[in-house]
BAZAGU-118105 format. One record per atom (N, C-alpha, C): residue in one letter; x, y, z. Coordinates in pm, whole numbers, plus 50000, padded with zeros to 5 digits. Last residue first. Layout:
! BAZAGU-118105
AXYZ...
This chain:
! BAZAGU-118105
S496124752551679S495674739551730S494514741051824L496974777951625L496004772251533L495474758751580K498884781951821K497674790251824K496594784751731Q500854763651742Q500174762051871Q498864769851874Q501654774651497Q501084761151500Q500314758751629L502714798951592L501554799051504L500874785251503L504924789151740L503864796651807L502574796851722I506474777851534I505934769151641I504774776051711T507034801551396T506364790551327T505714781051429N508444816051583N507114820851546N506334810251468D510774799951588D509984802151710D508564806651677S511744801551322S511274788751375S510434790351501N510314831151167N511434823151215N510874810551280L508424838250877L508434834751019L509704827251054D507234861350655D508394852950683D508454850750834I504534865050455I504934865950595I506074856050616Q503164883550199Q504124873050231Q504584875450374I500184889850040I500964892550161I501884880550184E498514905849788E499314894249820E500204898049937L495494916349640L496474917749746L497234904749763R493154920449492R494464920349428R495564923549529Q490704916449593Q491334929249627Q492694930949559K490224891049475K489234901749462K489854915549488E492384874949553E492214878649412E491294890649396D494504875149802D493094878149782D492924883349639R496794854049961R496434861349840R494924862949831I499564847550152I498124849750159I497754858650041L502054826350247L501614834850138L500094835550144L504654821650476L503214820950450L502904830650337I507454803350535I506954814550456I505474811950433A509454794650820A508344792250727A508014805150653N512174776450977N511504788750935N510374785250838G513464752451002G512314754951089G511584767851057N515384746650816N515844752550943N514704755851038P513944738050589P514644728250673P515104733750808Q510764755850577Q512154753950538Q512844744250633K507584753150451K508404751750572K509814748350526V505364773950298V506554765850273V507344765450403A501994778950204A503034778850306A504164769750263G499074797350112G500194788750076G501234789550186L495684804750042L496784803350137L497844794150081Q493294828549940Q494124817049902Q495314816649998P490884839650189P491894841550085P492564828450048N488324843950338N488704831650269N489724833850156T488504877650332T487604866650362T487964854850274M490564901550485M490354892450373M489414881450419Q491424934050571Q490554922550600Q490354914650473I493904952750711I493454946750585I492614934650623K494724982750870K494104969650877K493664965350738Q497345000651010Q496524998550892Q495994984350897Y497305014151333Y497705003051247Y496765002351128V498395043051475V497255036951409V497795026151316I499375059651763I499755049751663I498485043351608K498455094051782K498505080651838K498865070951727P498015120251685P499185117251768P499175103551837L497535129051373L496845120551469L497945115251561T498105161851263T498655148751297T497735141751396V498375185551021V497415179451112V497895165151135R499985214650935R500155200250953R499145195751057L500245240850694L499585234650809L499975219950815Q502265268050597Q501875254150579Q501255249150708Y502295300150431Y502355291450548Y501895277450512S502105312650194S503085318050287S503185309650414R500655310349951R501415299150006R502495304150100G497345317949871G498685322549906G499415311449978S494995300849902S494985315549906S496345320949947S495225274049934S495185278949795S495285294249791P497535261150181P496285268050142P496375273049998L498875230050210L499205243550165L497905250050120V499235205450455V498295213350376V498935226650339D499765172250551D500355185350527D499475192750427L498695149650784L498295156250660L498965169950655R499615118250925R499635132850924R499325138150785Q500415091050993Q499095096551022Q499125111851033N502665078150914N502795087051030N501485093851069F501525063850700F502335056850800F502415065050928L500265082950540L499455072950611L500245066050722D500485114450478D501435103950514D500675093950601L499335134950229L498915126350338L499945115250357Q499425166350121Q500275154550126Q499895146750251F497805189649908F497745180450022F498865170250009Y497245222649796Y498115210749795Y497915202849923G495365241749822G496025240849692G496875228449680V492245245649990V493555239349980V494065239149837S490515266050220S490625260650084S492075256750060I489225259850536I490385264850462I490385258050325N487075266550817N487385260850686N488645267050630R484825260451093R486045266151037R486295259550902E481695269451220E482465259651144E483675266851085E481075282451545E481225284251402E482095273451340P481065276551820P479825275351744P480005275951592A483155256352005A483165267651913A481925266351823N483495233752163N482915245852224N482995258252136P486075220951956P485175219252071P484735232852127K485865231551614K486665229551735K485685228051851F484935216651306F484575224251426F485595221351533W485715219350955W485765212851085W485235222251193Y486685214750613Y485775220450712Y485915212550842L488625222050330L488505214450454L487575221850548T487905223649988T487915230850116T487715221050231I487445216049734I488845216549776I488985223649911G484545198949794G485335205049688G486805204349725R484785193750124R483795197050023R484505204849914L485505172950376L486135179350262L485055181250157S485135175150732S484665171050599S485485178550495P484755168251078P485645171850966P485055166850835S483255169451332S482625170551200S483585174551088Q485885180051542Q484495175851527Q484015178751385I488835171451719I488215177151600I486805171451584T490105180152013T489275169551955T488495175751840F493465193552004F492035194252034F491325182451969T496325211552043T495805197952048T494335199252087E498285235051863E497055231751937E496775216851932D501155255951888D500515243851836D499335240251925L502475276052016L501205279451950L500515267451886A504845263652118A503835269252208A502485271852141Q505585233351932Q505855247051975Q504665252352053K507075202451843K505965209451907K506415223151961E508795202651530E508765199251673E507715207951740W509035209251268W507715204951312W507715200151457N510585232451083N510745225551211N509355222251264L510975229050727L510305234450845L510575225850968E511895218850493E512865225750577E512265230950708S509765209350350S510675199450406S511725205650498G508515232250250G507915225050362G508845215150427S511055257250188S510125246750144S509605239550268R511105292650258R511595278950273R510595269250212G510045318050258G511005314750154G511585300650164E508275315050488E509345325150480E510435321350381L506315297850593L507305292650499L508495302050484S505195292950922S505455302450814S506525296750723R503075266751029R504425272251019R504485281850901Q500925251251254Q501025260551143Q502415266551145Q499205221951366Q500395230351364Q500375239251240W497335202451575W497205212151466W498405221551474L496725170051658L497685180751679L497645189551555I493605156151777I494605158851674I495575169451723E491395131951895E492335142551931E493385143851823Q488285126751729Q489605122151773Q490475134151806N485885133051609N485915130451753N487215124451803A486995123851289A485885128651372A485995123651515L488805113951111L489335120251231L488245124751329S487625106050879S487825095750982S488375101451112T487815128050716T486535125750784T486665115150893W490515124050631W490125136050704W488815133750780W490345099850487W491195100750607W490735112550694Q488605108050279Q488225096950367Q489035097450497A490165127850158A488875131350218A488425120550316I492235111850061I492535122150161I491245126250233R490805096749875R491475089949986R491805099750098A490005117349701A488985109449771A489605102049890L492485125649604L491665135049680L490595127649759N493215102249465N494005106849579N493215116549666V491275101949264V491345090849359V492105095149485E491985125449129E490645124049187E490615113049293A494685119949049A494335131349133A492985129649203E495665101648874E495265096549006E494745107649098P496545115748656P495335107648640P494815102048773D497545148948693D497785135248738D496505127148725N497415175148640N496915166248534N497125151648571S496395198848893S497285188348843S496615180148734G494845217549018G495165219748878G496085209248818L496215211849335L495195218949260L495665221249117T497445180049411T497765194049383T496665199949297W498055154449642W497075160449552W497455175049537T499495123449750T499535137849726T498435141949630I500335100349991I499325103649890I499345118849873I502415075150103I502315089650080I501335092149965S502155047350100S502135054250229S501945069350213E500435022249925E501175034649918E501015042450048M500834988150000M500005000050000M500875012550000
């Protein structure tokens, strides 16, 4: 699975629409979760040169009703009656680190970063996948799990201890 998903306003990338939909799905999944909201001035620097260590003006809050409509992010902060929004010119979603970098479309003098500050495991569910296994002479094993419908193939390399543990758990 791809860990970094980008979208740029006006891009001719054939994956742009799919990427925007994946970013929208991640953004809406933040509902009622605690996030870290950071904003940094670019001051002639690129986003990769910014210091994202926590600073005094960074906010941690439970985001409410996040949605993406068109190219605009919407959300509520706790105990705030008005919906907030920002139109976006560029997104970069890092699924592994659970963070979204945002460049507003109304001038690119600052960058936002929204981070889910807890570890999130990506989950893949397969129903009755094809299974294969090879046990090696040294006790190690290779499991192969394939789901034709999702076009996923997972290879799991197990040392001899984990091979024995798996056999015990399946008994």
